[in-house]
VOSE-436624 format. One record per residue (C-alpha): residue in one letter; x, y, z. Coordinates in Angstrom, 2 decimals, decimal comma, always signed. Example, Ala and Ser with C-alpha at 12.3 -4.5 7.8 and 13.67 -1.06 7.14 Angstrom:
<atoms>
ATOM   aa         u         v         w
ATOM    A    +12,30     -4,50     +7,80
ATOM    S    +13,67     -1,06     +7,14
</atoms>
This chain:
<atoms>
ATOM   aa         u         v         w
ATOM    M    +88,91    +89,64    +78,18
ATOM    K    +90,21    +92,82    +79,82
ATOM    V    +93,70    +92,55    +81,27
ATOM    I    +93,86    +93,33    +85,01
ATOM    E    +96,66    +95,79    +85,64
ATOM    P    +98,88    +96,02    +88,75
ATOM    L    +97,90    +99,70    +88,82
ATOM    R    +94,80   +101,78    +89,51
ATOM    L    +94,43   +105,43    +88,50
ATOM    L    +91,52   +107,53    +89,76
ATOM    D    +90,44   +111,15    +89,91
ATOM    V    +90,10   +111,82    +93,64
ATOM    R    +87,05   +113,97    +92,95
ATOM    D    +85,27   +110,85    +91,71
ATOM    V    +85,98   +108,86    +94,89
ATOM    A    +83,32   +109,25    +97,58
ATOM    Q    +84,60   +110,26   +101,02
ATOM    T    +82,82   +108,85   +104,06
ATOM    D    +83,23   +109,53   +107,76
ATOM    L    +85,56   +107,39   +109,85
ATOM    Q    +82,90   +105,07   +111,28
ATOM    Q    +81,38   +104,31   +107,90
ATOM    F    +84,86   +103,82   +106,44
ATOM    A    +85,68   +101,20   +109,06
ATOM    Q    +82,35    +99,47   +108,44
ATOM    L    +82,90    +99,35   +104,66
ATOM    C    +86,41    +98,00   +105,12
ATOM    S    +85,14    +95,29   +107,45
ATOM    E    +82,38    +94,29   +105,04
ATOM    R    +84,77    +93,96   +102,12
ATOM    L    +87,30    +92,00   +104,14
ATOM    S    +84,51    +89,68   +105,34
ATOM    A    +83,54    +89,17   +101,69
ATOM    G    +87,01    +87,80   +100,97
ATOM    E    +88,84    +90,88    +99,68
ATOM    R    +92,47    +91,39   +100,69
ATOM    L    +93,69    +94,56   +102,40
ATOM    I    +96,63    +95,85   +100,35
ATOM    T    +97,22    +98,98   +102,42
ATOM    L    +95,50   +101,39   +104,80
ATOM    F    +96,99   +104,78   +105,59
ATOM    G    +96,26   +108,45   +106,26
ATOM    R    +97,68   +111,75   +105,09
ATOM    P    +97,36   +115,18   +106,74
ATOM    D    +94,87   +117,66   +105,32
ATOM    A    +93,81   +121,18   +106,29
ATOM    G    +93,93   +121,87   +110,02
ATOM    D    +93,67   +118,69   +112,07
ATOM    A    +91,92   +116,75   +109,33
ATOM    V    +93,24   +113,44   +108,00
ATOM    V    +92,30   +111,80   +104,70
ATOM    L    +92,28   +108,00   +104,95
ATOM    T    +92,75   +105,62   +102,02
ATOM    A    +92,24   +101,86   +101,93
ATOM    V    +93,26    +99,76    +98,91
ATOM    L    +91,60    +96,35    +98,64
ATOM    Q    +92,07    +93,51    +96,19
ATOM    P    +89,03    +91,38    +95,33
ATOM    K    +89,40    +87,76    +94,33
ATOM    E    +88,86    +88,86    +90,72
ATOM    G    +88,94    +92,27    +89,10
ATOM    Q    +90,83    +95,50    +89,62
ATOM    L    +91,96    +97,08    +92,86
ATOM    G    +89,31    +98,88    +94,92
ATOM    I    +89,68   +102,20    +96,77
ATOM    L    +87,89   +103,50    +99,87
ATOM    R    +88,39   +107,02   +101,22
ATOM    A    +87,37   +108,84   +104,37
ATOM    R    +87,94   +112,12   +106,18
ATOM    A    +88,53   +112,21   +109,92
ATOM    Q    +90,05   +114,35   +112,64
ATOM    R    +93,31   +113,63   +114,44
ATOM    D    +92,79   +111,66   +117,65
ATOM    E    +89,39   +110,40   +116,45
ATOM    R    +88,52   +106,80   +117,37
ATOM    Y    +86,90   +103,88   +115,55
ATOM    P    +86,25   +100,15   +116,21
ATOM    S    +89,45    +98,25   +115,40
ATOM    L    +89,35    +96,04   +112,30
ATOM    T    +92,04    +93,77   +113,74
ATOM    L    +89,73    +91,92   +116,12
ATOM    Q    +87,93    +90,29   +113,19
ATOM    H    +90,60    +90,75   +110,50
ATOM    P    +94,11    +90,25   +111,98
ATOM    A    +95,76    +91,23   +108,68
ATOM    A    +94,82    +94,85   +109,46
ATOM    Q    +96,88    +94,97   +112,66
ATOM    I   +100,05    +96,52   +111,22
ATOM    F    +98,17    +99,09   +109,13
ATOM    E    +96,10   +100,24   +112,08
ATOM    R    +99,23   +100,56   +114,21
ATOM    E   +100,98   +102,63   +111,55
ATOM    L    +97,88   +104,83   +111,10
ATOM    W    +97,70   +105,41   +114,87
ATOM    E   +101,41   +106,21   +115,10
ATOM    Q   +101,32   +108,72   +112,24
ATOM    T    +97,95   +110,42   +112,80
ATOM    G    +96,75   +109,66   +116,33
ATOM    I    +93,56   +108,06   +114,96
ATOM    T    +92,96   +105,23   +117,43
ATOM    P    +91,55   +101,76   +116,71
ATOM    D    +89,60   +100,92   +119,87
ATOM    H    +90,39    +97,53   +121,43
ATOM    H    +93,33    +96,86   +119,10
ATOM    P    +95,10    +93,89   +120,74
ATOM    W    +98,66    +94,98   +119,93
ATOM    L    +98,71    +98,79   +119,69
ATOM    K   +102,44    +99,59   +119,69
ATOM    P   +104,62   +101,87   +117,54
ATOM    V   +105,80   +100,43   +114,24
ATOM    R   +108,92   +102,53   +113,68
ATOM    Y   +108,94   +105,18   +116,43
ATOM    E   +108,35   +108,21   +114,28
ATOM    G   +108,76   +111,81   +115,41
ATOM    A   +108,95   +112,47   +119,15
ATOM    R   +108,47   +108,76   +119,90
ATOM    Q   +112,00   +108,10   +118,63
ATOM    Q   +113,40   +109,26   +121,97
ATOM    H   +111,42   +106,56   +123,79
ATOM    M   +112,45   +103,37   +121,99
ATOM    A   +113,96   +102,00   +125,20
ATOM    E   +110,48   +102,14   +126,77
ATOM    H   +108,93    +99,72   +124,27
ATOM    P   +106,11    +97,80   +126,02
ATOM    F   +107,29    +94,26   +125,40
ATOM    F   +104,84    +91,45   +126,00
ATOM    M   +105,84    +89,38   +129,02
ATOM    V   +105,39    +85,65   +129,55
ATOM    R   +104,94    +84,99   +133,26
ATOM    G   +106,42    +82,00   +135,05
ATOM    R   +109,26    +81,32   +137,48
ATOM    E   +111,23    +79,31   +134,95
ATOM    V   +110,57    +81,57   +131,96
ATOM    H   +113,56    +83,65   +130,95
ATOM    E   +114,06    +86,37   +128,36
ATOM    V   +116,84    +86,59   +125,80
ATOM    G   +117,43    +89,92   +124,10
ATOM    V   +119,30    +90,04   +120,80
ATOM    G   +120,24    +93,32   +119,09
ATOM    P   +119,60    +95,96   +117,96
ATOM    I   +123,32    +95,86   +117,14
ATOM    H   +124,31    +92,63   +115,40
ATOM    A   +127,51    +91,09   +114,15
ATOM    S   +128,73    +91,59   +110,57
ATOM    V   +126,66    +93,96   +108,37
ATOM    I   +123,18    +92,93   +109,54
ATOM    E   +120,79    +95,87   +109,89
ATOM    P   +119,58    +96,95   +113,36
ATOM    G   +116,61    +95,30   +115,03
ATOM    H   +115,81    +94,05   +118,52
ATOM    F   +114,51    +90,51   +119,10
ATOM    R   +113,11    +89,64   +122,55
ATOM    F   +112,70    +85,87   +123,09
ATOM    M   +110,56    +84,54   +125,97
ATOM    C   +111,77    +81,00   +126,58
ATOM    L   +111,16    +78,00   +128,81
ATOM    G   +114,47    +76,24   +128,68
ATOM    E   +115,46    +76,28   +125,02
ATOM    Q   +111,89    +76,46   +123,68
ATOM    V   +110,59    +79,81   +122,47
ATOM    H   +107,12    +80,62   +123,78
ATOM    H   +106,99    +84,06   +122,24
ATOM    L   +109,18    +86,35   +120,14
ATOM    E   +108,62    +90,07   +119,88
ATOM    I   +110,44    +92,04   +117,19
ATOM    Q   +111,09    +95,74   +117,69
ATOM    L   +112,23    +97,67   +114,62
ATOM    G   +112,47   +101,35   +113,71
ATOM    Y   +116,14   +101,96   +114,46
ATOM    Q   +116,86   +103,37   +110,99
ATOM    H   +113,69   +105,30   +110,22
ATOM    R   +114,68   +107,77   +107,49
ATOM    G   +111,44   +109,61   +106,77
ATOM    V   +111,38   +108,27   +103,20
ATOM    E   +107,84   +109,36   +102,38
ATOM    S   +108,53   +113,00   +103,26
ATOM    L   +111,84   +112,92   +101,34
ATOM    L   +109,99   +111,90    +98,19
ATOM    L   +107,99   +115,15    +98,30
ATOM    R   +111,09   +117,39    +98,26
ATOM    R   +112,30   +116,81    +94,70
ATOM    P   +110,68   +117,06    +91,24
ATOM    P   +108,49   +113,97    +90,75
ATOM    M   +110,28   +112,81    +87,58
ATOM    A   +113,68   +112,96    +89,31
ATOM    L   +112,99   +110,54    +92,15
ATOM    T   +114,31   +107,30    +90,68
ATOM    S   +117,65   +107,38    +92,50
ATOM    T   +115,88   +108,02    +95,81
ATOM    V   +113,27   +105,30    +95,22
ATOM    E   +115,99   +102,81    +94,27
ATOM    S   +117,67   +103,47    +97,63
ATOM    I   +114,63   +102,75    +99,81
ATOM    C   +115,38    +99,03    +99,89
ATOM    G   +118,69    +98,53    +98,13
ATOM    D   +118,32    +94,83    +97,35
ATOM    S   +114,95    +95,38    +95,67
ATOM    C   +115,66    +98,51    +93,66
ATOM    I   +114,17    +97,15    +90,39
ATOM    A   +110,81    +96,36    +92,02
ATOM    Y   +110,75    +99,78    +93,69
ATOM    A   +111,88   +101,64    +90,59
ATOM    W   +109,33    +99,89    +88,37
ATOM    A   +106,43   +100,64    +90,70
ATOM    Y   +107,54   +104,30    +90,80
ATOM    C   +108,01   +104,54    +87,03
ATOM    A   +104,61   +102,99    +86,37
ATOM    A   +102,97   +105,50    +88,72
ATOM    M   +104,68   +108,49    +87,10
ATOM    E   +103,79   +107,24    +83,62
ATOM    A   +100,15   +106,78    +84,56
ATOM    L    +99,93   +110,17    +86,26
ATOM    S   +101,56   +111,96    +83,32
ATOM    G    +99,79   +110,02    +80,59
ATOM    T   +103,07   +108,70    +79,19
ATOM    P   +102,64   +105,61    +76,98
ATOM    V   +105,28   +102,92    +77,48
ATOM    R   +106,33   +100,61    +74,68
ATOM    V   +105,85    +96,92    +75,30
ATOM    E   +109,55    +96,34    +74,63
ATOM    A   +110,40    +98,54    +77,62
ATOM    E   +108,07    +96,45    +79,76
ATOM    L   +109,87    +93,32    +78,61
ATOM    V   +113,27    +94,72    +79,55
ATOM    R   +111,88    +95,76    +82,93
ATOM    G   +110,48    +92,27    +83,38
ATOM    A   +113,89    +90,78    +82,62
ATOM    A   +115,54    +93,11    +85,15
ATOM    L   +113,01    +92,16    +87,82
ATOM    E   +113,46    +88,42    +87,29
ATOM    L   +117,25    +88,78    +87,48
ATOM    E   +116,75    +90,61    +90,77
ATOM    R   +114,42    +87,87    +92,02
ATOM    V   +116,95    +85,16    +91,18
ATOM    A   +119,76    +87,07    +92,92
ATOM    M   +117,72    +87,63    +96,09
ATOM    H   +116,57    +84,02    +96,32
ATOM    L   +120,20    +82,95    +95,93
ATOM    A   +121,21    +85,29    +98,76
ATOM    A   +118,62    +83,64   +101,02
ATOM    L   +119,72    +80,13   +100,00
ATOM    T   +123,32    +81,11   +100,73
ATOM    G   +122,33    +82,18   +104,23
ATOM    L   +120,30    +79,04   +104,85
ATOM    A   +123,11    +76,74   +103,78
ATOM    T   +125,73    +78,66   +105,75
ATOM    D   +123,65    +78,74   +108,94
ATOM    I   +123,51    +74,94   +109,07
ATOM    A   +127,17    +74,57   +108,04
ATOM    F   +126,30    +73,02   +104,67
ATOM    L   +129,37    +74,71   +103,29
ATOM    Q   +129,21    +73,32    +99,76
ATOM    G   +125,77    +74,87    +99,34
ATOM    G   +126,78    +78,16   +100,93
ATOM    A   +129,82    +78,56    +98,68
ATOM    S   +128,00    +77,46    +95,52
ATOM    Y   +124,94    +79,66    +95,99
ATOM    G   +127,16    +82,63    +96,76
ATOM    R   +129,20    +82,04    +93,61
ATOM    L   +126,06    +81,68    +91,49
ATOM    R   +124,57    +84,87    +92,90
ATOM    T   +127,73    +86,71    +91,87
ATOM    A   +127,28    +85,43    +88,30
ATOM    I   +123,72    +86,81    +88,19
ATOM    I   +124,40    +90,24    +89,67
ATOM    N   +127,49    +90,61    +87,48
ATOM    A   +125,26    +89,94    +84,47
ATOM    S   +123,03    +92,84    +85,57
ATOM    M   +126,14    +95,01    +85,93
ATOM    R   +127,18    +94,28    +82,37
ATOM    V   +123,83    +95,61    +81,18
ATOM    C   +123,43    +98,76    +83,26
ATOM    G   +126,67    +99,29    +85,21
ATOM    S   +125,23    +98,29    +88,60
ATOM    R   +125,12    +94,84    +90,16
ATOM    F   +121,83    +95,78    +91,84
ATOM    G   +120,25    +97,32    +88,74
ATOM    R   +120,49   +100,93    +89,83
ATOM    G   +120,05   +103,37    +86,99
ATOM    W   +118,48   +100,75    +84,72
ATOM    L   +114,88   +102,02    +84,84
ATOM    R   +113,57   +105,55    +84,39
ATOM    P   +110,06   +106,99    +83,83
ATOM    G   +109,19   +106,52    +80,19
ATOM    G   +111,23   +103,36    +79,65
ATOM    V   +114,71   +102,08    +80,48
ATOM    R   +118,15   +103,64    +80,19
ATOM    F   +119,75   +100,43    +78,94
ATOM    G   +118,25    +98,07    +76,40
ATOM    L   +119,35    +94,55    +75,60
ATOM    T   +121,50    +94,56    +72,51
ATOM    E   +122,15    +91,35    +70,60
ATOM    T   +125,53    +91,06    +72,30
ATOM    L   +124,01    +91,48    +75,77
ATOM    R   +121,27    +89,00    +75,00
ATOM    R   +123,81    +86,36    +73,96
ATOM    D   +125,81    +87,10    +77,10
ATOM    L   +122,73    +86,67    +79,32
ATOM    V   +121,70    +83,46    +77,57
ATOM    Q   +125,17    +81,96    +78,03
ATOM    T   +125,27    +83,05    +81,67
ATOM    L   +121,83    +81,63    +82,43
ATOM    A   +122,52    +78,34    +80,60
ATOM    A   +125,66    +77,73    +82,66
ATOM    F   +123,85    +78,89    +85,78
ATOM    A   +120,92    +76,50    +85,25
ATOM    K   +123,24    +73,50    +85,06
ATOM    D   +125,17    +74,44    +88,20
ATOM    I   +122,17    +75,36    +90,33
ATOM    A   +120,42    +72,11    +89,50
ATOM    E   +123,42    +70,24    +90,90
ATOM    V   +123,67    +72,20    +94,15
ATOM    N   +119,87    +72,10    +94,65
ATOM    A   +119,98    +68,32    +94,32
ATOM    L   +122,68    +68,17    +96,98
ATOM    M   +120,69    +70,37    +99,38
ATOM    L   +117,43    +68,50    +98,88
ATOM    S   +118,96    +65,04    +99,28
ATOM    A   +121,17    +65,77   +102,31
ATOM    R   +119,75    +64,19   +105,47
ATOM    S   +121,32    +66,88   +107,61
ATOM    V   +119,43    +69,56   +105,66
ATOM    Q   +116,17    +67,62   +105,85
ATOM    A   +116,53    +67,09   +109,60
ATOM    R   +117,23    +70,77   +110,19
ATOM    F   +114,56    +72,33   +107,98
ATOM    Q   +111,61    +69,95   +107,83
ATOM    G   +109,03    +70,82   +110,49
ATOM    T   +111,01    +73,87   +111,66
ATOM    G   +109,44    +77,33   +111,71
ATOM    T   +106,02    +76,26   +110,45
ATOM    V   +103,36    +78,83   +109,53
ATOM    S   +100,01    +77,21   +108,80
ATOM    L    +97,79    +78,11   +105,86
ATOM    Q    +95,21    +79,61   +108,24
ATOM    A    +97,79    +81,74   +110,04
ATOM    A    +99,28    +82,97   +106,76
ATOM    Q    +95,83    +83,96   +105,50
ATOM    E    +94,75    +85,64   +108,73
ATOM    L    +97,98    +87,63   +109,06
ATOM    G    +97,89    +88,70   +105,42
ATOM    L   +101,37    +87,37   +104,69
ATOM    L   +102,82    +88,15   +101,28
ATOM    G   +105,12    +86,81    +98,62
ATOM    L   +107,10    +83,62    +98,89
ATOM    V   +106,45    +83,38   +102,64
ATOM    A   +102,70    +83,15   +102,00
ATOM    R   +103,07    +80,86    +98,99
ATOM    A   +105,19    +78,43   +101,04
ATOM    S   +102,17    +78,03   +103,35
ATOM    G    +99,81    +77,34   +100,46
ATOM    V    +98,47    +80,87    +99,84
ATOM    A    +98,28    +81,41    +96,07
ATOM    I    +99,19    +85,09    +95,97
ATOM    D   +101,46    +86,63    +93,35
ATOM    A   +100,86    +89,97    +91,65
ATOM    R   +102,36    +88,57    +88,45
ATOM    T    +99,41    +86,19    +88,13
ATOM    R    +96,60    +88,00    +89,97
ATOM    L    +97,41    +91,43    +88,49
ATOM    P    +99,34    +90,40    +85,38
ATOM    G    +99,10    +93,56    +83,29
ATOM    R    +99,98    +93,39    +79,61
ATOM    L   +103,47    +91,99    +80,30
ATOM    H   +102,56    +88,85    +82,21
ATOM    D    +99,32    +88,43    +80,31
ATOM    A   +101,38    +88,00    +77,13
ATOM    W   +104,37    +86,40    +78,86
ATOM    P   +102,87    +84,49    +81,82
ATOM    I   +104,85    +83,00    +84,65
ATOM    G   +103,46    +80,08    +86,63
ATOM    Q   +101,94    +80,34    +90,11
ATOM    L   +104,02    +78,21    +92,49
ATOM    T   +103,15    +77,16    +96,04
ATOM    E   +104,24    +74,72    +98,73
ATOM    T   +102,00    +73,43   +101,50
ATOM    T   +104,02    +72,62   +104,62
ATOM    G   +104,84    +76,23   +105,55
ATOM    D   +108,17    +75,36   +107,20
ATOM    C   +111,79    +76,30   +106,49
ATOM    W   +111,98    +73,36   +104,09
ATOM    A   +109,02    +74,69   +102,07
ATOM    R   +110,49    +78,18   +101,92
ATOM    M   +113,86    +76,81   +100,82
ATOM    K   +112,32    +74,52    +98,20
ATOM    L   +110,06    +77,24    +96,84
ATOM    R   +113,01    +79,57    +96,37
ATOM    M   +114,67    +76,88    +94,25
ATOM    R   +111,52    +76,39    +92,18
ATOM    E   +110,99    +80,12    +91,67
ATOM    I   +114,58    +80,53    +90,51
ATOM    D   +113,99    +77,79    +87,93
ATOM    A   +110,75    +79,49    +86,80
ATOM    S   +112,46    +82,88    +86,48
ATOM    V   +115,36    +81,43    +84,49
ATOM    A   +112,95    +79,63    +82,15
ATOM    W   +110,99    +82,86    +81,64
ATOM    L   +114,17    +84,80    +80,91
ATOM    M   +115,46    +82,19    +78,46
ATOM    N   +112,13    +82,21    +76,63
ATOM    L   +112,22    +86,01    +76,35
ATOM    L   +115,87    +86,31    +75,38
ATOM    G   +115,59    +83,53    +72,85
ATOM    N   +112,82    +85,27    +70,90
ATOM    S   +114,63    +86,78    +67,93
ATOM    T   +111,58    +88,75    +66,75
ATOM    L   +111,81    +91,17    +69,68
ATOM    D   +113,82    +94,39    +69,43
ATOM    L   +114,92    +95,12    +72,98
ATOM    C   +117,83    +97,43    +72,13
ATOM    A   +116,43   +100,92    +72,88
ATOM    P   +112,77   +100,59    +73,84
ATOM    N   +112,12   +104,13    +75,13
ATOM    G   +109,14   +106,39    +74,57
ATOM    K   +108,63   +110,15    +74,99
ATOM    L   +108,16   +111,16    +78,61
ATOM    E   +105,43   +113,68    +79,38
ATOM    P   +106,92   +116,00    +82,05
ATOM    T   +103,80   +117,15    +83,91
ATOM    L   +101,43   +115,23    +86,19
ATOM    R    +97,66   +115,34    +85,98
ATOM    P    +96,03   +117,17    +88,91
ATOM    N    +93,77   +115,64    +91,57
ATOM    M    +94,76   +112,06    +90,77
ATOM    L    +95,37   +109,00    +92,94
ATOM    C    +97,55   +106,22    +91,58
ATOM    V    +98,14   +102,79    +93,17
ATOM    S   +101,10   +100,91    +91,69
ATOM    L   +102,23    +97,36    +92,61
ATOM    R   +105,11    +95,16    +91,53
ATOM    E   +105,84    +91,65    +92,76
ATOM    G   +109,35    +91,87    +94,18
ATOM    S   +111,36    +88,98    +95,58
ATOM    R   +109,64    +89,33    +98,99
ATOM    G   +106,15    +90,11    +97,72
ATOM    A   +104,20    +93,07    +96,44
ATOM    V   +105,94    +96,45    +96,63
ATOM    V   +103,16    +99,05    +96,91
ATOM    Q   +103,34   +102,75    +96,09
ATOM    V   +100,36   +105,12    +96,27
ATOM    V   +100,85   +108,60    +94,82
ATOM    E    +98,39   +111,51    +95,05
ATOM    T    +98,63   +114,82    +93,18
ATOM    S    +97,28   +118,20    +94,21
ATOM    A    +94,99   +120,52    +92,27
ATOM    Q    +98,15   +122,09    +90,80
ATOM    G    +99,57   +118,76    +89,63
ATOM    Q   +102,22   +118,59    +92,36
ATOM    L   +102,93   +115,58    +94,55
ATOM    R   +100,65   +115,80    +97,54
ATOM    H   +101,37   +112,46    +99,21
ATOM    Y   +103,61   +109,49    +98,51
ATOM    K   +102,93   +106,24   +100,32
ATOM    V   +105,53   +103,45   +100,16
ATOM    Q   +105,06    +99,92   +101,49
ATOM    D   +107,43    +96,96   +101,54
ATOM    P   +106,06    +93,41   +101,93
ATOM    S   +108,29    +92,97   +104,97
ATOM    L   +105,92    +95,26   +106,89
ATOM    Q   +103,36    +92,45   +107,07
ATOM    N   +105,74    +89,51   +107,06
ATOM    W   +107,79    +90,36   +110,17
ATOM    F   +104,87    +89,28   +112,36
ATOM    G   +104,82    +85,98   +110,47
ATOM    L   +108,46    +85,39   +111,43
ATOM    A   +107,62    +85,98   +115,10
ATOM    L   +104,84    +83,41   +114,82
ATOM    A   +107,05    +80,89   +112,98
ATOM    V   +109,56    +80,73   +115,83
ATOM    R   +106,99    +79,79   +118,49
ATOM    D   +107,45    +76,32   +120,01
ATOM    N   +110,82    +75,96   +118,26
ATOM    E   +114,17    +76,00   +120,01
ATOM    I   +115,92    +79,35   +120,17
ATOM    S   +118,75    +77,89   +118,07
ATOM    D   +116,22    +77,54   +115,23
ATOM    F   +115,74    +81,30   +114,98
ATOM    P   +118,64    +81,99   +112,58
ATOM    I   +117,34    +79,56   +109,97
ATOM    C   +113,75    +80,78   +110,41
ATOM    N   +115,02    +84,32   +109,94
ATOM    K   +117,03    +83,41   +106,83
ATOM    S   +114,11    +81,45   +105,36
ATOM    F   +111,92    +84,59   +105,59
ATOM    D   +114,73    +86,92   +104,42
ATOM    L   +112,92    +90,11   +105,40
ATOM    S   +114,07    +93,72   +105,06
ATOM    Y   +114,71    +95,90   +108,10
ATOM    C   +114,95    +99,12   +106,09
ATOM    G   +111,85    +98,13   +104,12
ATOM    N   +109,95    +98,21   +107,41
ATOM    D   +111,58   +101,31   +108,84
ATOM    L   +111,27   +103,55   +105,73
</atoms>
């Protein structure tokens, strides 16, 4: 059986281009047939032309690509009315190109790009009418080191009727920055897009460059990358658990999870010199392999970690105060998660079986599978519990890998081909701690980078957080927010 890769490489000359109306119709038909919209975006072309690309994932098989050519300010029937998961993509497309989805129910800027940046104070917030309804604005400046974002709560008493989240305060123009340097020298920039997910971002980038240049990658390098990604996943889930425990004053949990996270990120530092894994991956392989000494060190660290985390998890799960605070709070139903196209752990906690490691396993997870985990209640309790279970699964996967003495993981690099193939389109996904990190790279006829699309799973999941808070008390927002653990900079790009 052919292995389904988390990557699709195509010659753009082999992809049919339709007009905008036919493109929208084809997208709608595929979504109605059960395919999932991975991304939808446009790039500028000659004059006022825009080339649109949609990436869709069928229930089985490889990723599908649709392309179209349109003019700026052209209009088409909005997909969102029938397929709500398209809402954020259509908003981003409209903001960047002026192409307008007619009758879109929520057509507002995503990150206030370009001239719109001067008008963030004019954001058209939704208003809940009623004499006793009041609004509570939080941010964009927050206490501590939290990134900037504005949260507008519409409340009746303490109950939240609606939350609107306005982001875009740190838009950096990432996609244009990626076109200013040689394509093989972008790792340090890509790693900085979302600093707590730099392994997922770097791997997606490396895989795209390797596919575009025709560089073969040894399986041992893939295994080291897989180990790096699972260490990152464990560390990020621990950060979220630390926040959840601290926000409900379960201090033993907060202190223990924080200590355990330090043990994991320090283990990464001993391998590559960075607690967040920066500099570990490069196109063609990895800069740091796992020597026998490092493997023993990781095994010892993970063995001690597994014992300690089992104890603190048991305390969290059995505490009545934790149960009372999390169970039934911030619920997102299975239907809502599916309709909104939520990703990663947030979706899996509502019963949506979506994980690129299992649906697009590639040769790594085909040979070294990791189980698909879900919860069903969709509340803060489910998201907390699923983080614990995914940590256990990642640790078990790592111990299995590191304990295999037949593998040589010391210096698993190959020879990097320096030039990119012309007229190619590459879609590259990696399942990060928040969900699928997506990068779509297109080359020109001269083999130069023509367009670089980056997408963090937080882009889709922020709307899920707004929905989760509805009908909860405003004091529940911090734990809902921590249970989602979304990235501000991942949205703002």
